[in-house]
C-alpha positions in Angstrom: 3.9 -21.7 18.7 6.7 -19.1 18.9 9.4 -19.2 16.3 13.0 -18.3 16.9 16.5 -19.0 15.6 16.7 -22.6 14.3 12.9 -22.9 13.9 11.8 -24.2 10.5 10.7 -21.6 8.0 7.0 -21.6 7.5 6.3 -20.0 4.1 4.0 -20.9 1.3 6.7 -22.6 -0.7 9.6 -24.9 0.3 12.8 -23.1 1.3 15.5 -23.4 -1.4 19.1 -22.9 -0.5 19.8 -21.1 -3.8 16.6 -19.1 -4.0 15.1 -20.9 -7.0 12.0 -23.0 -6.0 12.3 -26.6 -7.0 9.0 -26.5 -8.9 10.3 -23.6 -11.0 13.7 -25.4 -11.6 11.8 -28.6 -12.7 9.6 -26.6 -15.1 12.6 -24.8 -16.6 14.4 -28.1 -17.0 11.3 -29.6 -18.7 11.1 -26.7 -21.1 14.8 -27.1 -21.9 14.3 -30.8 -22.6 11.3 -30.1 -24.8 13.3 -27.6 -26.8 16.1 -30.1 -27.3 13.6 -32.7 -28.4 12.3 -30.2 -31.0 15.8 -29.7 -32.2 16.3 -26.2 -30.9 19.8 -25.1 -30.3 21.1 -24.0 -26.8 21.3 -20.5 -28.1 17.5 -20.5 -28.0 17.5 -20.5 -24.2 14.6 -18.1 -23.4 16.5 -16.7 -20.4 18.8 -14.9 -22.9 15.9 -13.1 -24.5 16.2 -9.3 -23.7 12.8 -9.3 -21.9 14.1 -12.0 -19.5 17.5 -10.4 -18.7 18.0 -9.0 -15.2 18.1 -5.5 -16.6 14.5 -6.0 -17.8 13.1 -8.1 -14.9 14.8 -6.4 -12.0 15.8 -9.8 -10.5 19.3 -10.5 -9.3 21.9 -11.7 -11.8 22.5 -14.8 -9.6 18.8 -15.9 -9.6 18.6 -15.2 -13.4 21.8 -17.4 -13.9 20.1 -20.2 -11.9 17.1 -20.1 -14.2 19.3 -20.0 -17.3 21.3 -22.9 -16.0 18.1 -24.9 -15.1 16.8 -24.6 -18.7 20.3 -25.5 -20.0 20.6 -28.6 -17.8 17.2 -29.9 -19.2 18.4 -29.2 -22.7 21.7 -31.0 -22.1 20.1 -34.0 -20.5 17.6 -34.5 -23.4 20.4 -33.9 -26.0 22.5 -36.6 -24.3 19.5 -39.0 -24.2 18.8 -38.4 -27.8 22.5 -39.1 -28.7 22.3 -42.4 -26.9 18.9 -43.4 -28.4 18.7 -46.2 -30.9 18.5 -45.1 -34.5 15.1 -45.7 -36.2 14.4 -46.7 -39.7 12.0 -44.6 -41.8 9.1 -46.9 -41.0 9.5 -46.1 -37.3 10.8 -49.5 -36.1 14.1 -49.9 -34.3 17.0 -50.7 -36.6 17.9 -54.4 -36.5 21.7 -54.9 -36.0 21.6 -58.5 -37.0 
């Protein structure tokens, strides 16, 4: 089959409109959520570590920002969920409001 303009892209991974594969985005979000669950602050985003900055990796600043934002969105979502969670008593059972 011949491909031309308008033909679907046939690469090893799904085409992403912003350049960040959905599996990588999901993994970064998962890592951000786990960090929030551990109580890590947003300042601990691994994408801000010097070895992960575009000046070290050679990637574009735009792609780096998408990775940084993906981790942050996972952290934010978990933090929000934790804020809404029911408080627990020291013995691990849900607090009775009655």
